[in-house]
N, C-alpha and C positions, 0 to 999 in steps of 0.2 A: 842550406844555411838559414839562419834566422836573423832578421833585422830587428833589434831590440830598441824600444823606447824612441821610435823614429817619427818624424812628421811625414805625412805623405799627401799627394794631390789625389783626391779620390775621384770616383767616376762622375761626380757633379762639379768637378774642378774647384773644389774647396779643400784647403789644407787642414788636416786633422792631425793633432799632435799626440804623442805618448801612446803609439800603437806598435804592435809586434807584427812582423810580416814574415811568414815562412815560405821559403822557395825550395821546391823539390824537383830535382833534375832541372828542366827548363821552364817550369810552370810555377805561377804564384798559387801556392797551395792553400794558404790559410791567412786570414787577417783578424787579429783580436787584440785583447789586452792581457798582459802577463801570460803569454803562451809558454808552455813548458819546453825547454830546450833539451835536445837529446845529446848524448856524448859524442856522436860522430858528426855533429853539426858545427859548421863555422858560425861563430857568433860575431855580428857586427854591431858595435855600439852606435846607435842612431842619434845620440844626444848631439844637438847643434847641426843636424842634417835634415834636409827635406829630400825625399825620393819621389821622382815623378816619372811618368813614361818617357822613353827616349823619344827624340824628335825625328821626324821623317822629311828628308829632302826630296819632294816629289818630282823635281826636274833639275838636274845638274849635268855638267860636262866635266867628267873627271879627266878627260884628255886635254883639257885647256888650261891646266894649272899653271903652266909656264907662260901663259899669255897675260898673267896678272899685271895690271898697270898699263897695258898696250892699247886698251879699248877706250877708256874714259877720255872724252874730249878729243878723240881722234878724228881727222878729216877723212873724207872719202866714204866709200861704202864699205862698212865694217866687215860684213860677211864676205864680200868679194876681195877686199884689199888686205884683210888681216887674217881672218879665220881660215878661209880655204887654203891660202898658201901655208899656214902653219900646220894644219891638219894633214896636208899632203906631204909635208916634210917629215912626219913622225916616223920613228923607228921603234922596234921592240923595246930597245933600252930606254929611249926617251919616254915611251908610253908607260913603262914600269915606274920611271921616276915621277912622272905626272901623277900616276895613281897613288903612289906612296905619299906624296905630298898632300893630295886631296884627302886621303884617308886620315892622315895625321890631324889635318885642320878640322875635319868633320868630327873626329872622336873628341878632341878637346872642346869643341863647340856644343857637345851634347847631342849630336846627330847619331842615331843607332841604325838607321835604314835609309836607303836612298834609291832613287830610280835615275839611271844614267840615260842621257838622250841618244847615245851612240857615237862611236868614233871608229877608229881603225887600230889594228894590232890588239884586238880585244882578248885574244888568248893571253897575252902578257898582262893586261889589266886584271883578268880574272885570277891569274896566279897570285897576285898580290892581294886581291880582295879575299880570296879563300884563306890566305894565311892570317889576315887581319882579324877575322872573326866577326866582322860587321855583316849586317843583312843588306843585300844589294840586289837590284834588278839591273841587268845590263842588256845592251842590244848592239847590233852592228848598224853603222850609219848607211842608211839605204837610199841610194839615188842612182838614177840612170841617165842624167842630163849629159848630152854629148859635149856640152861646153866646159865640163868640169876638168881640172888637171888630170892628165892621162893616167897617172898612178892611182887615182881614186875614182876613175870613171868605170862604172860597171854596166853590163848589159842587164836586161831583165833576169836572164838565166843565172849569171854570176852572182847577182845581188841576192836572189832567193837562195842559191846554193850556200852562200857565206852565212846568211841568217840560219839555215838549217844546220850547218856544221857547228856553229857556235852553240845552238840549242842542244844538239846531240852530245856535245863534249862537256858542257858546263851546267846545264839546267839540273838543279837538284844536288849539285856537288857543294857540300858545306851549306852555307846560307844563301847560295846564289841562285837566282832565277834568271832565266833568259826570256826576254820579250822580243817581239818583232817590231820593226819601225819603218816609218816613212819619214825621212828627215824633213822634208817640206813638200807640199803639193806643187810648188813651182819647179821642183827638180826631179819629179817622178812622172812616168807615163801611166796612162790608164791601165794598161796591161800589167805593169808592176804593182799598182795598187791592188788589183784584183788577185794576183798571185800571192803577194805577201799576206793579204787578208786571209786567203784560203788556207795557207800554210799555218798561220797563227791559230786559226780556228780548229784545224785538224789536231793541233797540239794542245788545245785548251789554254793557251797563253794570251797575254795582253798584247794588243797592237797600240802603239803610240805614234804621235805626229806632232810637230810644231803647227799650230792652227791659229789663224785669225790674229796674227801678231802685228802686222802693218796694214795701213789703209791701201797702199799700193798692191800688197799681196792679195787682199780680198778683191779689189777691183779687177786685178789680172785674172783671177779665177772666174769671176762673173763674166768678163769679156770673152774668155776661152770656152766656158761651158754654158753660159746663160744662167748659172746658179751660184749662190754663195757657197763657201767651202763646205759647210756642214750639210747643206742640201745636196751638193754634189756627192758626197760620200754616202749619204742616205740613199740616193737614187742608184748607187752601185751596190747597195746591200752591205757595205762594209761595217756599218755601226751596229750590226747585230752581235758582233763580237764584244768582249771586254775591250774598252777603248779609253785611252788617256789623251786628252787634247791639251797639250801644253800651251799656256798663255791664254788663248781664247778671249781676247780683249774686245774685239769689235764684232758684236753679234746682232743679227737681226732678230726680230720677235719670233720669226718662224724657226730660226736656229736654236733659240732658247727652248722652244718647244720640243724640238728634235733632241736636243741634249738631255732634257728631262725624260722624255719618253724612252730613249735608249739607255738611260742610266749611264751616260758618259761622264767620266771623271775629268775635272778641270784642275790644272795646277798653275797658279799665279806666281810670278816672281817679281815682287813690287819694285825693287831697286832697278832692275833691268827694264821692267815694263814702263816705268815712269817716263822714259824718253820716247815712248811709242804710242801709247794710247791709255785711256783711263777705264779700267773695268768697272762694271756695275755690281761689285761684289755684294753689297747688302741685299740688293734685289734678287741676285742669283741664289743666295743662301735662303731667302724667304720662300723661294719656289721649291726648295729642297734639293738643288743641285749640289753634288758632292764636290767640294773644292779643297785642295791641299796647297801648301806653300813650297816653293822651291827657290833656290839661289840663282840658278841659270849658270853656275860655275864661277870659278874665281876671277875669270875675265870680266865679270859683271858685278864686282864689289865684294868678293870673298864669299866664304861659305858659312856665314852665321845666320841661322834661321831667327835668332833673337833680333838681329837687325832688321830682317825682312818683316817680322811681325810688327815692330815699331813703325817701320816705313809704311806698311799698308794701313795701319790705324791712322797715321797722319794724313795720308792721301785721301782716305775715305772721310775723315772728319772735315777736312778743309773744303771738300766738294759737297758730297751728299748730306754730310752732318750739318754743316752750316745752312745749306739750302733748305733742309727740312727741320731746322732748329732742334737737332737731336745730337747732343754732345756724346752719347754713348751708342752711336750707330754701329760701331764695331767694338763691342765690349771685350774685356781681357779674355773672358771664358770662351768666346767664340773664336778668337785668334789662337788660343792654346789648343782648342779642339781641332781647328784646322791643321795645325802643325804637329800634333801628337796623335790624338785619337784617329783622325782621318787617314793616318798611315795604313790602317787595315785595308782601305779600299785600294791603295796604290801598290801594296805588297801582297794583298789577299792572304793575309796571316792574322791570327788573333792577337794583335798587338795594339798599343795605344791607350790602355787603361791599366790602372792598378786595381785588379779585381780578380777574385778567385777563378782560376781556370784559364787566365790569359798568360801569354808568353812573358817571360821575365826579361824584357828589353827595357832597362831602367837606367836613369841617370840621377846622380846624387849631387845636391847643391850645398855648398859650404856656408852655413849661416854665420861663420866667424869672420866673414869679410865685412869690413866696416859699413858698407852701404846696405848690409842685410841684417844688421844688429837688432833692429826693431821694426815691427809693422803692426798696424792695427787691422790689416787685411793682407794676408801673405799671398793670396791668389793675385791680387793687383800688384804686389811688390815683386813677385816672380816675373810678371810680365814687364813691369816698368823698369826694374833695376838689375835683373839678372843679366849678365854678359857672358860671352863664351869662356872667359877665364874663370868662372865661378863653379864650373863642373869639376868635382874633386874625384869621383869614381864613376865608371860607366860599365854596364853589363849588357851583353846580348845573348839571348837564348839560355840565360841562367849562368853564363860564364863571364868572369871578369875580363874586360879588355883594357881598362885603365883603373889604377888604384893610386891614390895620393897624387893625382895629376901625372902619373907616369904611365905611358902606354905600355902594355905588357906584351903585345903581339907584334910590334914594329920597333926596330932599333932607331930611334929618332936621331941619335948622334951620327950613326952610319949614313942615314939618308941626308943629313946636313952636309956631311963631308962629300958625299957623292954629288950634291948640288954644286958645292963650291968648285969641285973638279970640272964639272960640265959647263959651268957658267960661261966660260970663255968661248965655248963652242956654240952657244945659242945666239 
């Protein structure tokens, strides 16, 4: 296909208007002016549109969609009192519904790729992800803490087996990748850490874990091992693999050095993180640490990465920006880079830029919306003013998954009716 006379966010995160972009199969083939169109090409009129790379949700929980509204301002220990009971009650049917709801919300919000933190009944989730056409990395929720609810309590052997089975069945099917996971260092034994790491390395896939999210979590690991969480994993040789450390808010100087040395990828989830600790994001970026953004799932404020970008800028400005008299300590271009371009580090695919040779994972912003009628700097306006309802088309791997705000791969009306029918059971 060819996108004619369109505005696009280039690799320097500047909006260039009146360009043509040719897409061949799943690749951005050519960018130029007045490109010749061929008879077999679909022609998209780009007038009043801006196309940009799709957004990557680097850390989400697709299995928690039906927890929406239950976590904010809740009493007690959220993980123990709300999340574990919910996840232990999941069925194949409810997991499918959770997944479809998450995919619909993500697609409308401009998310074209995601990394899921792991849940249960992941076969059912993968069936829906495969049909949706979205690019996703999934994993099994890996824990062997004997205090967990019985139906989600694994041994080291069963946890490793379930990770392996998910990988063998789904990795490389459609746009699905399967990663290995450690749900939390608080809920896994050292034996499980070593075995999961070994199996991930054998398959050349990513290992991910929730890391350094709470002060009590960090202190518990120190009291147990005599080391901070990243020092502990480094001592076990685990960080030689590709590793994603979700959250990573409370870091010692030595841990920052380890993260940089081992090329660990960090994913921050600003809305969720704001109630736990304040990350030193500007400093980490200056060091060259790869950071992405995530939503942490619908239970933590919905699946809009536009909201997460704005929240992170506000958090960084009011702390490090004010302290250092630097109003642009987290500029729009940096935030867009974290959310779009850095997706290539989390999915290990050539995504995140509109550049010849990159995969065509693209979203289209409708400039006919009143809040986008005019701008003297459209990069800033994309960051400041675009909301999840402004995405009019979405494409993944060169294939349309949404046109005219209508998702083509999921029957939204059917999902809504299914939700209505099941609401009384939840």
